[in-house]
C-alpha atoms as a printed R data frame, in Angstrom:
    type eleno elety resid chain resno       x       y      z
1   ATOM     1    CA   MET     A     1  -1.874 -43.264  9.972
2   ATOM     2    CA   ALA     A     2  -4.817 -41.111 11.017
3   ATOM     3    CA   ALA     A     3  -5.162 -39.767  7.472
4   ATOM     4    CA   ASP     A     4  -5.164 -43.296  6.002
5   ATOM     5    CA   SER     A     5  -7.801 -44.407  8.501
6   ATOM     6    CA   ALA     A     6  -9.967 -41.387  7.712
7   ATOM     7    CA   HIS     A     7  -9.755 -42.108  3.965
8   ATOM     8    CA   ALA     A     8 -10.626 -45.754  4.534
9   ATOM     9    CA   ALA     A     9 -13.625 -44.842  6.693
10  ATOM    10    CA   LEU     A    10 -14.865 -42.284  4.159
11  ATOM    11    CA   ALA     A    11 -14.536 -44.821  1.335
12  ATOM    12    CA   ARG     A    12 -16.683 -47.326  3.249
13  ATOM    13    CA   VAL     A    13 -19.279 -44.641  3.964
14  ATOM    14    CA   ASP     A    14 -19.373 -43.700  0.271
15  ATOM    15    CA   ARG     A    15 -19.976 -47.341 -0.630
16  ATOM    16    CA   GLY     A    16 -22.807 -47.490  1.875
17  ATOM    17    CA   ILE     A    17 -21.248 -50.257  3.991
18  ATOM    18    CA   ALA     A    18 -20.433 -48.095  7.023
19  ATOM    19    CA   PRO     A    19 -22.344 -45.399  8.924
20  ATOM    20    CA   ILE     A    20 -21.331 -41.755  8.740
21  ATOM    21    CA   SER     A    21 -20.220 -41.984 12.368
22  ATOM    22    CA   ASP     A    22 -17.210 -44.074 11.243
23  ATOM    23    CA   ALA     A    23 -15.979 -41.258  9.032
24  ATOM    24    CA   LEU     A    24 -16.616 -38.651 11.722
25  ATOM    25    CA   GLN     A    25 -14.712 -40.625 14.361
26  ATOM    26    CA   ALA     A    26 -11.802 -41.171 11.967
27  ATOM    27    CA   GLN     A    27 -11.760 -37.504 10.986
28  ATOM    28    CA   THR     A    28 -11.816 -36.518 14.676
29  ATOM    29    CA   ALA     A    29  -8.808 -38.732 15.343
30  ATOM    30    CA   TYR     A    30  -7.064 -37.207 12.309
31  ATOM    31    CA   MET     A    31  -7.589 -33.607 13.502
32  ATOM    32    CA   GLN     A    32  -6.392 -34.547 16.986
33  ATOM    33    CA   ALA     A    33  -3.237 -35.955 15.410
34  ATOM    34    CA   VAL     A    34  -2.766 -32.745 13.406
35  ATOM    35    CA   LEU     A    35  -3.123 -30.612 16.530
36  ATOM    36    CA   GLY     A    36  -0.663 -32.829 18.398
37  ATOM    37    CA   ARG     A    37   1.826 -32.590 15.545
38  ATOM    38    CA   ASN     A    38   1.559 -28.788 15.471
39  ATOM    39    CA   LYS     A    39   2.182 -28.562 19.199
40  ATOM    40    CA   ALA     A    40   5.127 -30.954 18.974
41  ATOM    41    CA   ASN     A    41   6.594 -28.949 16.096
42  ATOM    42    CA   GLY     A    42   6.447 -25.769 18.188
43  ATOM    43    CA   THR     A    43   8.185 -27.528 21.059
44  ATOM    44    CA   TRP     A    44  10.829 -28.809 18.646
45  ATOM    45    CA   GLN     A    45  11.487 -25.346 17.194
46  ATOM    46    CA   ALA     A    46  11.907 -23.874 20.688
47  ATOM    47    CA   ALA     A    47  14.310 -26.654 21.669
48  ATOM    48    CA   ALA     A    48  16.333 -26.219 18.469
49  ATOM    49    CA   GLY     A    49  16.597 -22.467 19.096
50  ATOM    50    CA   THR     A    50  17.754 -23.086 22.677
51  ATOM    51    CA   LEU     A    51  20.373 -25.552 21.448
52  ATOM    52    CA   ALA     A    52  21.632 -23.053 18.865
53  ATOM    53    CA   ALA     A    53  21.889 -20.352 21.542
54  ATOM    54    CA   ASP     A    54  23.838 -22.741 23.791
55  ATOM    55    CA   MET     A    55  26.259 -23.185 20.883
56  ATOM    56    CA   SER     A    56  26.681 -19.378 20.636
57  ATOM    57    CA   LEU     A    57  24.653 -19.283 17.409
58  ATOM    58    CA   LEU     A    58  21.567 -17.323 16.470
59  ATOM    59    CA   PRO     A    59  18.327 -19.106 17.403
60  ATOM    60    CA   ASP     A    60  17.159 -19.165 13.772
61  ATOM    61    CA   VAL     A    61  20.269 -20.976 12.497
62  ATOM    62    CA   PRO     A    62  19.068 -24.256 10.930
63  ATOM    63    CA   LEU     A    63  20.397 -27.341 12.691
64  ATOM    64    CA   THR     A    64  20.612 -30.865 11.313
65  ATOM    65    CA   LEU     A    65  20.433 -33.423 14.098
66  ATOM    66    CA   PRO     A    66  20.702 -37.203 13.760
67  ATOM    67    CA   ALA     A    67  17.681 -39.335 14.454
68  ATOM    68    CA   VAL     A    68  17.434 -40.821 17.921
69  ATOM    69    CA   THR     A    69  17.653 -44.301 16.380
70  ATOM    70    CA   GLU     A    70  21.070 -43.532 14.852
71  ATOM    71    CA   GLY     A    71  24.475 -43.851 16.507
72  ATOM    72    CA   VAL     A    72  25.383 -46.093 19.430
73  ATOM    73    CA   GLN     A    73  22.771 -48.695 20.254
74  ATOM    74    CA   PRO     A    74  21.952 -49.982 23.748
75  ATOM    75    CA   ASP     A    75  24.116 -52.804 25.020
76  ATOM    76    CA   ALA     A    76  23.984 -54.175 28.541
77  ATOM    77    CA   ALA     A    77  27.620 -55.318 28.399
78  ATOM    78    CA   PHE     A    78  30.294 -53.141 30.016
79  ATOM    79    CA   THR     A    79  34.053 -53.448 29.743
80  ATOM    80    CA   GLN     A    80  34.374 -52.825 33.491
81  ATOM    81    CA   SER     A    81  32.428 -54.331 36.358
82  ATOM    82    CA   LEU     A    82  30.367 -52.135 38.645
83  ATOM    83    CA   GLY     A    83  32.902 -52.559 41.441
84  ATOM    84    CA   ASP     A    84  35.741 -51.433 39.176
85  ATOM    85    CA   LEU     A    85  33.750 -48.383 38.065
86  ATOM    86    CA   ILE     A    86  33.074 -47.388 41.673
87  ATOM    87    CA   ASP     A    87  36.731 -47.854 42.664
88  ATOM    88    CA   ASP     A    88  37.821 -45.840 39.645
89  ATOM    89    CA   ALA     A    89  35.477 -42.974 40.532
90  ATOM    90    CA   ARG     A    90  36.625 -43.009 44.180
91  ATOM    91    CA   ARG     A    91  40.221 -42.586 42.971
92  ATOM    92    CA   THR     A    92  40.047 -40.347 39.913
93  ATOM    93    CA   HIS     A    93  36.863 -38.254 40.133
94  ATOM    94    CA   PRO     A    94  37.706 -34.523 39.967
95  ATOM    95    CA   THR     A    95  35.966 -33.784 43.274
96  ATOM    96    CA   VAL     A    96  37.994 -36.526 44.957
97  ATOM    97    CA   LEU     A    97  41.253 -35.235 43.488
98  ATOM    98    CA   ALA     A    98  40.405 -31.729 44.642
99  ATOM    99    CA   ALA     A    99  39.648 -32.989 48.156
100 ATOM   100    CA   GLU     A   100  42.951 -34.915 48.217
101 ATOM   101    CA   ALA     A   101  44.803 -31.725 47.278
102 ATOM   102    CA   GLN     A   102  43.128 -29.929 50.175
103 ATOM   103    CA   VAL     A   103  44.198 -32.688 52.562
104 ATOM   104    CA   ASP     A   104  47.807 -32.438 51.365
105 ATOM   105    CA   ALA     A   105  47.747 -28.664 51.818
106 ATOM   106    CA   ALA     A   106  46.324 -29.002 55.346
107 ATOM   107    CA   ALA     A   107  48.982 -31.603 56.256
108 ATOM   108    CA   ALA     A   108  51.730 -29.310 54.960
109 ATOM   109    CA   LYS     A   109  50.287 -26.479 57.078
110 ATOM   110    CA   VAL     A   110  50.499 -28.667 60.187
111 ATOM   111    CA   ASP     A   111  54.150 -29.480 59.485
112 ATOM   112    CA   GLN     A   112  54.934 -25.812 58.837
113 ATOM   113    CA   THR     A   113  53.295 -24.649 62.064
114 ATOM   114    CA   ARG     A   114  55.051 -27.322 64.096
115 ATOM   115    CA   ALA     A   115  58.410 -26.519 62.484
116 ATOM   116    CA   GLN     A   116  58.078 -22.838 63.389
117 ATOM   117    CA   GLY     A   117  58.183 -23.769 67.080
118 ATOM   118    CA   LEU     A   118  61.474 -25.704 66.817
119 ATOM   119    CA   PRO     A   119  65.027 -24.272 67.223
120 ATOM   120    CA   ASN     A   120  66.290 -22.616 64.071
121 ATOM   121    CA   PHE     A   121  69.924 -22.890 62.966
122 ATOM   122    CA   SER     A   122  71.238 -20.440 60.362
123 ATOM   123    CA   LEU     A   123  74.632 -19.955 58.735
124 ATOM   124    CA   VAL     A   124  75.401 -16.220 58.379
125 ATOM   125    CA   SER     A   125  78.285 -14.455 56.667
126 ATOM   126    CA   LYS     A   126  79.252 -10.914 55.663
127 ATOM   127    CA   TYR     A   127  81.980  -9.220 53.652
128 ATOM   128    CA   SER     A   128  82.432  -5.474 53.184
129 ATOM   129    CA   ARG     A   129  85.119  -3.150 51.747
130 ATOM   130    CA   ASP     A   130  85.579   0.581 52.418
131 ATOM   131    CA   ASN     A   131  87.942   2.797 50.375
132 ATOM   132    CA   GLN     A   132  86.533   6.213 51.236
133 ATOM   133    CA   PRO     A   133  89.219   8.898 52.154
134 ATOM   134    CA   ALA     A   134  89.422   9.777 55.854
135 ATOM   135    CA   SER     A   135  90.077  13.099 57.655
136 ATOM   136    CA   LEU     A   136  90.955  13.961 61.257
137 ATOM   137    CA   GLY     A   137  88.705  17.006 61.243
138 ATOM   138    CA   LEU     A   138  87.251  19.924 59.348
139 ATOM   139    CA   GLY     A   139  89.891  21.749 57.316
140 ATOM   140    CA   ILE     A   140  92.463  19.014 57.767
141 ATOM   141    CA   PRO     A   141  93.588  17.379 54.553
142 ATOM   142    CA   GLU     A   142  92.159  13.943 53.819
143 ATOM   143    CA   TYR     A   143  94.339  10.914 53.496
144 ATOM   144    CA   PRO     A   144  93.650   7.680 51.664
145 ATOM   145    CA   ALA     A   145  92.034   4.840 53.608
146 ATOM   146    CA   ASN     A   146  91.168   1.270 52.767
147 ATOM   147    CA   GLY     A   147  89.345  -1.236 54.978
148 ATOM   148    CA   HIS     A   148  87.995  -4.773 54.793
149 ATOM   149    CA   GLU     A   149  85.536  -6.577 57.069
150 ATOM   150    CA   TRP     A   150  84.269 -10.130 56.943
151 ATOM   151    CA   TYR     A   151  82.920 -12.785 59.202
152 ATOM   152    CA   VAL     A   152  81.236 -16.209 59.134
153 ATOM   153    CA   GLY     A   153  79.083 -17.502 61.950
154 ATOM   154    CA   VAL     A   154  76.221 -19.668 63.118
155 ATOM   155    CA   GLN     A   155  72.990 -18.143 64.392
156 ATOM   156    CA   VAL     A   156  70.745 -20.175 66.692
157 ATOM   157    CA   THR     A   157  67.162 -19.086 67.474
158 ATOM   158    CA   ILE     A   158  65.468 -20.969 70.315
159 ATOM   159    CA   PRO     A   159  61.845 -20.071 71.194
160 ATOM   160    CA   PHE     A   160  61.677 -20.519 74.975
161 ATOM   161    CA   PHE     A   161  58.119 -19.476 75.750
162 ATOM   162    CA   GLU     A   162  55.311 -18.254 73.456
163 ATOM   163    CA   GLY     A   163  52.415 -18.318 75.886
164 ATOM   164    CA   PHE     A   164  51.187 -21.697 74.547
165 ATOM   165    CA   SER     A   165  50.166 -19.957 71.308
166 ATOM   166    CA   ARG     A   166  52.227 -22.415 69.307
167 ATOM   167    CA   ASN     A   167  50.312 -25.392 70.739
168 ATOM   168    CA   TYR     A   168  47.038 -23.695 69.958
169 ATOM   169    CA   GLN     A   169  48.131 -23.023 66.386
170 ATOM   170    CA   ILE     A   170  49.198 -26.648 65.932
171 ATOM   171    CA   ARG     A   171  45.880 -27.908 67.289
172 ATOM   172    CA   GLN     A   172  44.012 -25.553 64.992
173 ATOM   173    CA   THR     A   173  45.854 -26.782 61.895
174 ATOM   174    CA   GLN     A   174  45.351 -30.402 62.984
175 ATOM   175    CA   ALA     A   175  41.626 -29.773 63.346
176 ATOM   176    CA   GLN     A   176  41.605 -28.292 59.851
177 ATOM   177    CA   LEU     A   177  43.422 -31.376 58.574
178 ATOM   178    CA   GLU     A   178  40.810 -33.671 60.158
179 ATOM   179    CA   LYS     A   179  38.052 -31.599 58.576
180 ATOM   180    CA   GLN     A   180  39.637 -31.918 55.134
181 ATOM   181    CA   GLN     A   181  40.037 -35.672 55.634
182 ATOM   182    CA   ASP     A   182  36.325 -35.934 56.453
183 ATOM   183    CA   THR     A   183  35.571 -33.935 53.309
184 ATOM   184    CA   LEU     A   184  37.701 -36.358 51.298
185 ATOM   185    CA   ASP     A   185  35.856 -39.357 52.745
186 ATOM   186    CA   ASP     A   186  32.520 -37.735 51.897
187 ATOM   187    CA   ALA     A   187  33.692 -37.001 48.345
188 ATOM   188    CA   ARG     A   188  34.728 -40.622 47.825
189 ATOM   189    CA   GLN     A   189  31.467 -41.895 49.263
190 ATOM   190    CA   GLN     A   190  29.409 -39.540 47.094
191 ATOM   191    CA   ALA     A   191  31.379 -40.453 43.968
192 ATOM   192    CA   GLY     A   192  30.740 -44.151 44.561
193 ATOM   193    CA   LEU     A   193  27.033 -43.561 45.217
194 ATOM   194    CA   GLU     A   194  26.620 -41.512 42.045
195 ATOM   195    CA   VAL     A   195  28.241 -44.266 39.989
196 ATOM   196    CA   TRP     A   196  25.953 -46.865 41.576
197 ATOM   197    CA   ASN     A   197  22.801 -44.850 40.854
198 ATOM   198    CA   SER     A   198  23.900 -43.951 37.322
199 ATOM   199    CA   TYR     A   199  24.850 -47.545 36.550
200 ATOM   200    CA   GLN     A   200  21.450 -48.787 37.696
201 ATOM   201    CA   GLY     A   201  19.838 -46.109 35.540
202 ATOM   202    CA   VAL     A   202  21.713 -47.358 32.477
203 ATOM   203    CA   GLN     A   203  20.742 -50.948 33.207
204 ATOM   204    CA   THR     A   204  17.090 -50.014 33.644
205 ATOM   205    CA   SER     A   205  17.105 -47.883 30.491
206 ATOM   206    CA   THR     A   206  18.672 -50.716 28.513
207 ATOM   207    CA   GLU     A   207  15.901 -53.097 29.528
208 ATOM   208    CA   THR     A   208  13.289 -50.430 28.760
209 ATOM   209    CA   VAL     A   209  14.694 -49.988 25.255
210 ATOM   210    CA   LYS     A   210  14.411 -53.733 24.629
211 ATOM   211    CA   ASP     A   211  10.833 -53.821 25.918
212 ATOM   212    CA   SER     A   212   9.876 -50.762 23.840
213 ATOM   213    CA   ALA     A   213  11.134 -52.505 20.698
214 ATOM   214    CA   THR     A   214   8.958 -55.523 21.469
215 ATOM   215    CA   LEU     A   215   5.962 -53.296 22.196
216 ATOM   216    CA   LEU     A   216   6.438 -51.382 18.942
217 ATOM   217    CA   ASP     A   217   6.612 -54.570 16.899
218 ATOM   218    CA   ILE     A   218   3.398 -55.920 18.458
219 ATOM   219    CA   ALA     A   219   1.592 -52.591 17.998
220 ATOM   220    CA   GLN     A   220   2.614 -52.401 14.332
221 ATOM   221    CA   ARG     A   221   1.375 -55.898 13.578
222 ATOM   222    CA   SER     A   222  -1.842 -55.241 15.481
223 ATOM   223    CA   PHE     A   223  -2.528 -52.051 13.544
224 ATOM   224    CA   VAL     A   224  -1.832 -53.686 10.189
225 ATOM   225    CA   ALA     A   225  -4.199 -56.527 11.065
226 ATOM   226    CA   ALA     A   226  -6.937 -54.133 12.192
227 ATOM   227    CA   GLN     A   227  -6.459 -51.995  9.083
228 ATOM   228    CA   ARG     A   228  -6.833 -55.006  6.787
229 ATOM   229    CA   ARG     A   229  -9.876 -56.232  8.696
230 ATOM   230    CA   TYR     A   230 -11.539 -52.840  8.417
231 ATOM   231    CA   GLN     A   231 -10.768 -52.495  4.717
232 ATOM   232    CA   ALA     A   232 -12.163 -56.008  4.174
233 ATOM   233    CA   GLY     A   233 -15.381 -55.038  5.934
234 ATOM   234    CA   VAL     A   234 -15.040 -57.420  8.889
235 ATOM   235    CA   GLY     A   235 -13.621 -54.935 11.419
236 ATOM   236    CA   ASN     A   236 -15.086 -51.862 13.070
237 ATOM   237    CA   ILE     A   237 -13.809 -48.316 13.335
238 ATOM   238    CA   LEU     A   238 -13.199 -48.482 17.096
239 ATOM   239    CA   GLU     A   239 -10.829 -51.431 16.687
240 ATOM   240    CA   LEU     A   240  -8.927 -49.544 13.971
241 ATOM   241    CA   LEU     A   241  -8.679 -46.305 15.945
242 ATOM   242    CA   ASN     A   242  -7.652 -48.097 19.144
243 ATOM   243    CA   THR     A   243  -4.812 -49.954 17.416
244 ATOM   244    CA   GLN     A   244  -3.837 -46.731 15.636
245 ATOM   245    CA   THR     A   245  -3.558 -44.922 18.976
246 ATOM   246    CA   ALA     A   246  -1.682 -47.830 20.529
247 ATOM   247    CA   LEU     A   247   0.848 -47.786 17.665
248 ATOM   248    CA   ALA     A   248   1.395 -44.022 17.970
249 ATOM   249    CA   ASN     A   249   1.940 -44.399 21.716
250 ATOM   250    CA   ALA     A   250   4.373 -47.269 21.147
251 ATOM   251    CA   GLN     A   251   6.353 -45.172 18.677
252 ATOM   252    CA   GLN     A   252   6.587 -42.320 21.172
253 ATOM   253    CA   GLN     A   253   7.604 -44.706 23.942
254 ATOM   254    CA   ARG     A   254  10.331 -46.111 21.694
255 ATOM   255    CA   VAL     A   255  11.772 -42.643 21.061
256 ATOM   256    CA   GLN     A   256  11.524 -41.751 24.756
257 ATOM   257    CA   ALA     A   257  13.239 -44.991 25.771
258 ATOM   258    CA   LEU     A   258  16.164 -44.351 23.427
259 ATOM   259    CA   THR     A   259  16.422 -40.762 24.652
260 ATOM   260    CA   ASP     A   260  16.390 -41.839 28.297
261 ATOM   261    CA   TRP     A   261  19.075 -44.446 27.582
262 ATOM   262    CA   ARG     A   262  21.395 -41.886 26.000
263 ATOM   263    CA   ALA     A   263  20.822 -39.471 28.893
264 ATOM   264    CA   ALA     A   264  21.581 -42.287 31.360
265 ATOM   265    CA   ARG     A   265  24.907 -42.945 29.607
266 ATOM   266    CA   LEU     A   266  25.801 -39.264 29.945
267 ATOM   267    CA   ARG     A   267  24.935 -39.316 33.648
268 ATOM   268    CA   LEU     A   268  27.122 -42.387 34.153
269 ATOM   269    CA   ALA     A   269  30.017 -40.745 32.315
270 ATOM   270    CA   GLY     A   270  29.553 -37.620 34.433
271 ATOM   271    CA   SER     A   271  29.530 -39.630 37.669
272 ATOM   272    CA   LEU     A   272  32.828 -41.191 36.574
273 ATOM   273    CA   GLY     A   273  34.262 -37.744 35.921
274 ATOM   274    CA   ARG     A   274  34.707 -38.517 32.228
275 ATOM   275    CA   LEU     A   275  32.720 -36.837 29.470
276 ATOM   276    CA   GLY     A   276  34.990 -37.304 26.469
277 ATOM   277    CA   PRO     A   277  33.505 -39.217 23.508
278 ATOM   278    CA   ARG     A   278  36.107 -41.963 23.895
279 ATOM   279    CA   ASP     A   279  35.367 -42.325 27.599
280 ATOM   280    CA   MET     A   280  31.655 -42.983 27.230
281 ATOM   281    CA   PRO     A   281  30.643 -46.271 28.888
């Protein structure tokens, strides 16, 4: 756009219908656009190299990425309500499941500690056979011998007094169980809050994408009108350059809005504990 404006301004100067300042202003805007493009290209190359390294590739491996306008498009409709998403996260988020496992382990520890202080009943049995030769003394001939022994019984262990250590151990495990239950409640609360914030971010990004499309359409029509007016000799260079800048800004805002929307979807999927492509909201 800046190059077209510079050519148009130079053509008017050559025809003697515009001052040289028009061409200089247009050329200044063009060189500023070139410098901005060079800087953006450097930033892009660095980002592409970082992405390749994250994929365990060499930084100079060429990557082909889809345009930000391709793929899934913003849609404010969701298959689940916000309340359902929050309830789902409070039940199935990995941090919640991990906290629930810790609560179960702490509860089992309480039962184990309490059971160790109760009477213990055991069924015991033994059977043995001995066929070693026997002798009455040194130098006396041995004679064959054969013996069998067996018994079955019940063993009862009753802890009478342990110095109250058992009560202390039970209280300690119960305190640990209460701590794990508090951790579980916090995990559920945090999971619900993250879903709420991420959901609002998606909603806001969706509206921003719609507004950026409207802004881009208006900026394009404004620039085309200003360009035609200037080429027809009824407009001035400032009007053309202002609409040119406004259109470039609108294009950047459109790309940024789409990028923010896709990032918001990823954050929502992460807050739900689901990052698979089929689980994307």
